[in-house]
Backbone as a ProteinNet text record, in pm:
[ID]
protein_1_A
[PRIMARY]
MSIKHVKEVIEELQRNSLHPELIQDNKIHFSCDNAIYRVRMPSQLELLEADREKNAYQVKLLRQDDTITLSELKKVLKEKQGIDIDDMEKQLVVLEDDLQQAYETMAKKHDDDIEGIEEARKGLKAVEDKRGVIIREISDRTSPSIDVQSDNYYMSYLTAVCTEKNEETETDVIWNKAWVSFKEYLECEDSNVKYFAMGYLTTLIMKVRS
[TERTIARY]
764.1	651.2	613.7	596.9	566.6	425.9	400.7	268.3	163.5	197	102.9	59.8	155.9	123	57.1	92.4	21.4	-125.7	-155.3	-293.4	-366.4	-300.9	-364.4	-393.7	-298.3	-317.2	-430	-430.9	-537.1	-673.3	-685.7	-814.5	-857.1	-762.4	-794.9	-840.1	-768.9	-804.7	-938.7	-964.3	-1092	-1207.4	-1186	-1291.4	-1328.3	-1232.3	-1256.4	-1280.4	-1282.6	-1291.4	-1423.4	-1527.3	-1658.3	-1678.1	-1572.8	-1585.1	-1501.4	-1556.4	-1479.4	-1441.7	-1516.6	-1484.8	-1353.8	-1298.2	-1170	-1062.2	-1074.9	-977.7	-1029.5	-957.1	-994	-872.1	-887.2	-779.3	-650.2	-666.2	-552.2	-474.6	-547.4	-486.9	-578.2	-520.1	-596.6	-553.5	-650.2	-623.3	-650.6	-570.9	-593.2	-538.2	-591.2	-543.2	-460.6	-358.4	-270.8	-196.5	-198.8	-127.4	-163.4	-293.5	-346.5	-299.3	-270.5	-232.3	-299.1	-308.6	-368.7	-258.7	-264.8	-168.5	-242	-166.6	-221.8	-110.2	-149.3	-56.7	-108.8	-18.5	-56.1	6.8	-50.6	8.3	146.7	243.3	377.8	380.5	471.7	490.2	568.4	573	648.4	795.8	847.6	988.4	1014.1	921.5	936.4	927.9	843.7	833.8	963.8	1022.2	1148.6	1260.2	1262.6	1364.2	1343.9	1217.3	1187.4	1235.9	1220.1	1270.2	1422	1490.3	1636.8	1680.3	1610.3	1641.4	1619.3	1509.4	1476.5	1581	1617.7	1714.4	1850.2	1892.2	2021.2	2018.8	1907.2	1893.8	1890	1823.2	1813.9	1952	2030.7	2167.2	2251.2	2234.1	2306.2	2273.5	2145.3	2105	2158.6	2157.5	2205.3	2353.4	2427.4	2571.1	2602.7	2503.8	2526.5	2513.3	2575.1	2559.7	2426.9	2381.5	2259.6	2136	2124.6	2002.5	1932.4	1802.8	1723.9	1614.4	1590.4	1485.8	1349.7	1244.1	1109.7	1076.5	1111.8	1081.3	1155.4	1281.3	1359	1299.1	1257.7	1200.2	1069	986.5	860.4	886.5	988.5	1022.7	1068.2	1153.2	1203.4	1088.2	1001.6	888.5	797.7	776.1	687	750.9	880.4	948.8	983.6	1025.4	1074.6	964.7	865.1	764.8	621.3	605.2	470.9	385.5	449.8	377.4	374.8	255.7	239.8	193.5	287.2	255.1	170.3	201.4	123.4	-23.4	-47.4	-185.6	-254.2	-181.2	-236.9	-277.2	-193	-222.5	-346.3	-365.2	-486.8	-609.8	-594.2	-704	-743.7	-644.8	-673.5	-755.7	-728.1	-805	-951.9	-974.5	-1111.7	-1178.8	-1105.2	-1160.6	-1189.3	-1112.6	-1138.5	-1275.7	-1309.4	-1442.6	-1549.3	-1520	-1614.3	-1636.7	-1529.3	-1537.8	-1627.2	-1610.5	-1693.2	-1839.9	-1865.2	-2002.8	-2063.1	-1981.1	-2029.1	-2063.3	-1981.6	-2010.8	-2143.1	-2160.6	-2281.4	-2405.5	-2390.8	-2502.8	-2543.1	-2445.2	-2474.4	-2539	-2490	-2540.8	-2687.1	-2730.8	-2867.6	-2968.4	-2918.4	-3008.1	-3077.2	-3205.7	-3280.1	-3241.3	-3249.9	-3208.4	-3285.2	-3410.1	-3491.6	-3471.8	-3390.3	-3362.9	-3244.8	-3270.1	-3163.3	-3098.3	-3181.7	-3129.5	-3047.9	-3099.1	-3027.9	-2895.7	-2894	-2771.7	-2666.3	-2711.8	-2619.5	-2561.7	-2647	-2601.2	-2499.9	-2530.3	-2438.8	-2306.7	-2314	-2193.5	-2104.8	-2169.1	-2093	-2026.7	-2100.5	-2044.4	-1925.5	-1938.6	-1830.5	-1707.7	-1730.1	-1617.8	-1548.2	-1626.4	-1567.7	-1471.8	-1513.7	-1428.2	-1304.7	-1325.4	-1213.5	-1112.5	-1162.9	-1074.1	-991.9	-1059.3	-990.7	-884.6	-920.9	-827.1	-708.8	-737.2	-632	-531.5	-581.6	-493.3	-397.2	-450.5	-367.4	-265.4	-308.5	-216.8	-102.6	-135.5	-31.4	63.1	8.3	91.3	187.7	137	222	329.3	287.9	381.9	493.4	457.1	554.3	651.1	596.5	679.3	770.6	725.8	803.1	891.4	879.3	954	1105.8	1166.3	1312.9	1360.4	1273.8	1317.1	1366.2	1456.8	1510.7	1400.2	1307.7	1199.2	1112.4	1072.7	985.5	1060.4	1185.1	1263.4	1281.7	1307.9	1327.3	1195.5	1085.1	952.8	918.8	950	924.7	1011.1	1133.1	1222.6	1165.4	1110.6	1046.7	930.6	843.1	728	771.3	879	930.3	975.8	1043.2	1088.5	969.4	869.3	751.7	676.1	670.2	604.1	676.3	807.6	887.2	864.9	849.2	838.4	693.9	596.9	457.3	366.6	424.1	345.4	363.9	251.9	255.6	176.3	219.4	155	89.8	-30.6	-104	-49.7	-8.5	44.9	-15.3	-57.2	-118.9	-17	-20.8	61	-33.8	19.9	-64.1	-160	-123.9	-205.5	-263.7	-219	-262.6	-249	-308.4	-292.5	-212.2	-100.7	-12.6	15.5	65.9	105.5	256.5	325.3	469.6	502.4	616.2	658.4	674	622.8	633.6	778.9	857.3	1000.6	1075.1	1177.6	1252.6	1318	1362	1431.8	1408	1443.9	1434.2	1529.7	1645.2	1743.2	1683	1611.8	1548.6	1441.9	1365.8	1262.6	1324.2	1433.9	1498.1	1558.4	1610.1	1681.3	1588.1	1469.8	1378.5	1313	1276.2	1221.4	1085.7	1050.4	921.2	808.9	700.2	589.6	458.8	347.1	216.3	203.7	260.7	252.6	315.3	430.3	497.1	408.3	354.6	276.3	148.6	76	-50.3	-28.1	74.9	104.4	135.2	215.9	247.4	122.8	40.2	-82.1	-176.8	-197	-287.2	-228.6	-97.8	-36.5	-48.8	-27.5	-43.8	-186.2	-283.9	-424.9	-452.5	-399.5	-420.6	-365.9	-244	-182.4	-262.9	-306.1	-383.4	-517.2	-585.4	-717.1	-708.2	-608	-593.1	-556.4	-475.9	-431.5	-533.7	-631.7	-730.6	-836.6
1560.5	1575.3	1437.9	1426.7	1298.7	1253.3	1122.8	1068	1135.2	1158.9	1222	1358.6	1438	1573.2	1574.1	1480.9	1468.9	1443.9	1353.9	1321.1	1444.6	1520.2	1639.2	1743.9	1765.2	1864.5	1822.8	1695.2	1645.7	1666.5	1629.7	1642.8	1788.7	1878.1	2019.7	2076.9	2042.7	2094.3	2038.1	1912.1	1853.1	1918.9	1957.2	2024.3	2158.2	2220.5	2352.7	2350	2231.5	2222.2	2270.2	2276.5	2320.5	2470.1	2540.7	2683.5	2764.6	2795.1	2871.4	3009.7	3062.3	3195.3	3195.8	3076.1	3067	3141.9	3143.1	3212.6	3351.7	3452.4	3591.1	3668.3	3734.8	3816.1	3733.5	3610	3519.7	3494.5	3488.5	3458.3	3363.2	3284.3	3199.4	3233.2	3267.6	3296.9	3171.5	3150.6	3036.6	3068.7	2999.8	3017.7	2897	2921.8	2814.6	2860.9	2778.9	2809.5	2947.8	2975.4	3100.9	3226.4	3213.3	3328.9	3316.7	3429.7	3431.6	3445.7	3360.2	3362.3	3370.1	3397.2	3387.2	3347.2	3278	3248.1	3320.2	3368.4	3441.6	3375.7	3404.6	3352.6	3413.2	3331.1	3383.8	3465.9	3561.5	3640.3	3558.4	3607.3	3537.1	3528.7	3635.5	3636.7	3532.3	3521	3422.4	3279.9	3258.3	3126.2	3090.2	3187.5	3163.8	3132.3	3205	3180.5	3043.5	3004.9	2872.9	2762.6	2783.5	2686.5	2674.8	2786.8	2784.4	2709.3	2736	2666.7	2515.7	2479.8	2337.9	2269.1	2332.9	2272.8	2254.1	2354.6	2344.3	2231.4	2219.3	2114.7	1976.1	1968.2	1840.5	1795.3	1888.2	1856.4	1808.8	1874.9	1836.5	1692.1	1656	1519.5	1418	1453.9	1362.8	1329.7	1423.5	1403.7	1320.8	1297	1219.3	1069.4	990.1	844.8	804	686.5	628.8	716.8	777.7	850.7	776.2	802.8	729.1	818.4	806.1	884.8	820.9	896.5	845.5	726.2	733.3	621.6	495.6	511.9	396.1	339.8	429.4	386.4	311.6	361	292.9	151.2	138.4	7.6	-87.8	-36.6	-118.5	-160.7	-67.8	-97.8	-204.5	-195.1	-290.8	-429.3	-432.3	-559.8	-628.4	-550	-607.4	-625.2	-533.4	-537.7	-549.9	-552.2	-563.9	-440.2	-324.8	-198.7	-120	-100.1	-34.2	110.5	202.9	344.2	399.5	360	408	368.8	247.1	202.1	283.1	312.4	394.7	532.9	590.3	721.9	717.5	607.5	591.4	581.1	512.3	501.6	638.9	726.3	861.3	941.5	922.7	992.2	949.8	819.9	767.6	820.6	820.5	867.7	1017.4	1092.1	1235.6	1257.6	1175.3	1182	1140.9	1036.3	990.5	1099.7	1170.3	1276.6	1389.4	1425.7	1531.3	1490.6	1365.5	1315.3	1316.3	1281.8	1280.8	1421.9	1519.9	1659.6	1703.1	1666.7	1705.7	1640.8	1516.1	1446.1	1517	1554.8	1624.3	1761	1830.6	1964	1960.8	1849.7	1838.3	1801.8	1764.6	1725.6	1847.8	1833.7	1940.5	1944.9	2063.1	2081.6	1993.1	1961.5	1881.5	1730.8	1693.9	1552.2	1509	1501.4	1471.3	1336.2	1236.4	1101.9	1096.7	1164.1	1165.8	1238.3	1349.2	1426.2	1344.8	1273.7	1192	1078.6	1018.8	910.9	964	1082.6	1143.5	1180.6	1227.7	1265.3	1142.2	1031.2	907.3	860.5	874.2	836	922.8	1052.2	1146.1	1113.5	1087	1055.9	926.8	829.4	702.4	723.5	807.9	837.8	915.3	1014.6	1094.6	1007.6	916.7	829.6	739.3	681.6	591.9	668.7	788.9	873.2	913	946	985.3	873.9	750.8	634.9	619	631.7	615.2	727.9	850.9	965.1	948.5	906.2	888.1	774.5	670.2	557.6	601.2	675.5	724.7	817.2	907.6	1002.9	931.1	832.2	758	679.5	615	528.2	605.7	721.3	793.7	904.8	933.3	1045.1	1035.5	914.6	910.4	951.4	959.3	984.5	1127.5	1143.8	1275.5	1369	1316.6	1398.4	1457.7	1373.7	1419.6	1515.4	1483.5	1572.2	1710.4	1714	1843.1	1918.2	1845.9	1910.8	1971.2	1897.1	1948.3	2071.4	2069.5	2184.1	2306.4	2285	2391.2	2453.1	2368.1	2418.2	2479.5	2429.4	2488.2	2631.4	2652	2787.4	2881.1	2838.4	2922.9	2947.8	2845.7	2862.5	2967.2	2962.9	3057.1	3201.4	3223.5	3361.3	3409.5	3317	3355.7	3345	3315.2	3304.6	3429.4	3485.8	3608.6	3590.6	3658.6	3650	3783.2	3775	3894.2	3942.8	4067.6	4123.9	4261.7	4284.9	4412.1	4504.3	4630.6	4732.9	4824.8	4926.8	5019.5	5096.3	5109	5190.8	5116	4993.4	4927.1	4776.3	4707.8	4563.4	4540.8	4475.2	4457.5	4309.2	4281	4145.4	4143.5	4064.4	4049.1	3907.3	3889.7	3757.2	3666.1	3545.1	3450.3	3410.4	3409	3380.4	3488.1	3541.6	3651.3	3607.8	3482.6	3432	3281.8	3228.5	3084.6	3012	3072.2	3013	2996.9	3099.1	3090.5	2981.4	2972.8	2869.7	2730.6	2708.1	2576.9	2545	2646.3	2623	2610.7	2671	2660.6	2523.2	2477.6	2342.5	2330.8	2208	2183.4	2225.6	2274.2	2323.2	2308.7	2322.7	2318.3	2428.4	2545	2656.7	2616.8	2552.5	2508.8	2414.1	2314	2211.7	2268.5	2347.3	2400.1	2508.3	2588.9	2691.2	2626.4	2520.3	2451.7	2387	2326.9	2264	2363.6	2477.6	2579.4	2647.7	2668.5	2729.9	2637.9	2509.7	2413.1	2417.4	2420.4	2428.2	2556.7	2669.4	2798.6	2797.8	2751.4	2748.7	2661.3	2544.7	2453.6	2514.7	2579	2635.2	2757.7	2841.1	2961.1	2923.7	2818.6	2777	2691.5	2636.7	2548.1	2625.7
2477.3	2569.5	2624.9	2754.1	2815.8	2781.5	2797.5	2769.7	2856.7	2983.3	3076	3024.1	2979.6	2936.3	2799.4	2711.8	2584	2611.1	2704.6	2739.9	2791.9	2879.8	2936.8	2830.2	2739.7	2634.2	2541.1	2501.9	2413.5	2476.6	2603.6	2671.8	2683.1	2711.4	2724.2	2590.4	2483	2351.1	2305.7	2337	2300.2	2373.3	2498.1	2574.5	2512.2	2444.7	2387.6	2236.7	2176	2030.9	1974.8	2056.6	2009.8	2031.1	2064.5	2092.2	1993.9	1874.9	1775.8	1824.8	1923.5	1975.5	2053.3	2076.2	2145.5	2068	1935	1850.5	1818.7	1860.7	1836.1	1788.9	1674	1619.3	1605.8	1555.1	1536.6	1665.6	1775.8	1905.7	1982.5	2070.5	2161.2	2303.8	2386.4	2527.7	2610.8	2713.9	2802.2	2940.6	3038.8	3175.8	3217.2	3296.2	3342.8	3466.9	3570	3694.7	3748.6	3750.7	3807.1	3733.2	3605.1	3523.2	3386.5	3315.8	3183.1	3077.9	2977.4	2868.1	2734.3	2630	2495.4	2399.8	2294.5	2185.4	2062	1980.5	1858.9	1737.7	1621.4	1498.7	1476.8	1437.8	1411.9	1283.4	1277.9	1156.5	1053.9	931.4	827.7	864.1	921.3	962.4	1071	1165.2	1273.1	1219	1119.8	1057.5	984.9	916.5	847	946.3	1056.9	1159.2	1223.6	1243.1	1299.3	1205.4	1074.7	976.5	984.6	1000.6	1011.3	1137.3	1247.5	1373.1	1357.9	1295.2	1276	1188.7	1077	985.1	1052	1129.1	1198.1	1301.2	1370.9	1472.1	1406.3	1292.5	1222.1	1173.6	1120.7	1076.8	1195.4	1309.1	1430.3	1469.6	1463.3	1498.2	1397.6	1269.8	1165.6	1182	1240.8	1259.4	1382.6	1465.3	1586.8	1559.3	1645.3	1636.7	1699.6	1664.2	1723.5	1703.5	1586.2	1551.8	1439	1424.7	1327.1	1269.6	1139.8	1076.4	1105.5	1081.1	1108.1	1020.1	892.9	802.9	844.9	888.2	934.7	1063.3	1153.3	1280.4	1258.4	1167.2	1135.5	1085.9	1001.9	947.1	1057.1	1147.1	1258.3	1349.5	1382.6	1470.9	1410.3	1279.6	1213.7	1204.2	1170.2	1151.4	1282.7	1382	1507.1	1613.2	1612.5	1718.3	1666.3	1535.3	1477.9	1499.3	1519.7	1542.1	1411.6	1356.1	1226.5	1247.6	1245.8	1267.7	1153.9	1031.6	916.6	930	976.3	995.6	1106.1	1211	1318.9	1267	1181.6	1126.1	1036.9	966.1	885.8	976.3	1088.8	1185	1238.1	1259.1	1308.2	1208.7	1079.5	976.1	982.3	997.5	1008.2	1133.9	1244.8	1371.7	1368.7	1289.3	1275.6	1212.4	1113	1052	1153	1229.1	1331.4	1436.8	1469.9	1569.1	1518.8	1392.4	1333.8	1331.4	1296.8	1294.9	1434.7	1534	1672.7	1717.8	1677.9	1710.1	1646.8	1519.5	1448	1509.2	1551.2	1615.3	1743.5	1823.7	1948.9	1922.5	1820.5	1789.7	1746.4	1689.3	1639.9	1749.6	1866.4	1974.7	2035	2063.4	2129.8	2277.3	2335.3	2474.4	2571.3	2536.3	2627	2606.7	2508.6	2483.2	2570.3	2700.3	2796.1	2768	2745	2720.8	2592.1	2488	2359.8	2369.2	2442.9	2460.6	2535.9	2639.3	2717.5	2632.7	2550.2	2462.9	2360.8	2306	2208.6	2274.8	2399	2472.3	2497.3	2531.6	2553.2	2424	2312.9	2183.5	2146	2173.5	2146.8	2230.9	2359.2	2448.5	2406.8	2360	2318.3	2200.8	2105.7	1990.4	2035.5	2122.2	2172.6	2247	2329.9	2407.2	2315	2215.4	2121.8	2043.8	2000.9	1926.3	2015	2140.2	2232.4	2256.5	2268.2	2290	2172.1	2050.2	1930.4	1919	1945.8	1938.7	2037.8	2158.4	2259.9	2221.7	2161.5	2118.7	2008.3	1911.5	1802.5	1857.3	1946.6	2005.2	2079.7	2157.3	2238.1	2149.3	2045.4	1961.3	1866.7	1817.7	1716.3	1773.6	1903.8	1962.8	1946.4	1938.7	1923.4	1783.8	1685.3	1548.2	1528.6	1433.1	1400.4	1355	1276.4	1221.2	1331.9	1426	1534.1	1626.9	1656.4	1743.2	1680.7	1550.2	1483.5	1469.6	1447.6	1443.3	1579.9	1686.4	1821.7	1850.2	1798.8	1816.5	1745.4	1626.4	1547.4	1624.8	1678.5	1753	1886.1	1943.3	2066.8	2041.6	1928.8	1895.4	1879.2	1802.2	1780	1910.4	1995.9	2125.5	2209.5	2205.4	2283.9	2239.7	2109.4	2060	2048.9	2051.5	2027.5	2150.3	2267	2389.6	2474.6	2517.4	2596.9	2725.9	2829.9	2960.5	2996.1	3049.7	3091	3225.3	3229	3352.5	3377.4	3499.7	3536.3	3601.8	3560.2	3624.7	3701.9	3761.2	3837.5	3747.2	3621.2	3531	3411.9	3386.4	3263.2	3274.3	3176.6	3161.8	3034.6	3045.6	2929.6	2905	2784	2747.7	2725.2	2803.4	2788.9	2743.8	2678.7	2635.6	2757.3	2746	2857.3	2881.3	2774.4	2784.7	2708.7	2768.8	2707.2	2576.7	2572.6	2453.8	2440.2	2323.6	2301.4	2395.1	2420.8	2511.8	2651.2	2697	2828.9	2829.2	2720.9	2709.1	2721.7	2651.9	2653.6	2789.4	2856.3	2981.9	3102	3095	3209.5	3211.1	3327.6	3342	3272.5	3237.2	3174.2	3268.5	3209.1	3290.7	3214	3286.3	3221.7	3117.4	3145.4	3050.7	2916.7	2921.6	2798.9	2718.8	2787.4	2718.7	2658.3	2736.2	2687	2581.8	2597	2496.8	2362.7	2363.5	2238.7	2178.6	2264.4	2215.2	2151.6	2217.5	2163.9	2041	2038.3	1921.4	1800.3	1820.5	1711.7	1658.8	1750	1710.5	1632.8	1681.5	1616.5	1474.6	1458.1	1324.5	1230.4	1277.2	1192.3	1151.9	1246.3	1217.1	1126.2	1147.2	1063.7	921.4	907.1	773.6	700.4	772.6	709.3	631.2
[MASK]
++++++++++++++++++++++++++++++++++++++++++++++++++++++++++++++++++++++++++++++++++++++++++++++++++++++++++++++++++++++++++++++++++++++++++++++++++++++++++++++++++++++++++++++++++++++++++++++++++++++++++++++++++

């Protein structure tokens, strides 16, 4: 996923993070490119198949030349460029707490406290912006690693099988798979639907499992 699209997905998810009603019946609905979509929780069988796809892809990468594991890449980045990914990840944990505190501060403000609400909103945005910069930096630096590529392949598979599009017929409103198969998903060009579907599915899985 490109830096531009990572930024867009992060901002979109952050805008909706205060709306727990976004998740209904283990599904998240969203609009994109003038259409309505939803992502649903994968079944156990789909999760097992996603693991098989990921493992096969990881083996394929390991057999190629000029590939590198995440731990090796972190070491190279730290030694050669002074970039400490582990430290960045620790910063994200701290910022996650700061983000929660900022949400709680905003929630406690009275509706008539316009100045206080604006100040809290600025504080929240500052934390979100700082967190977004670090996430994009980590994503950009670690994307060449075998671990990240195989994880992305795993989520790509789940996105392909768990994304549905709302379509109206003459007599009913139905939900059809956004992509007929994983092969079609991989072969079609990158799009906003792909990026946002993966972002929302990741959020759904994390929230349901938490």
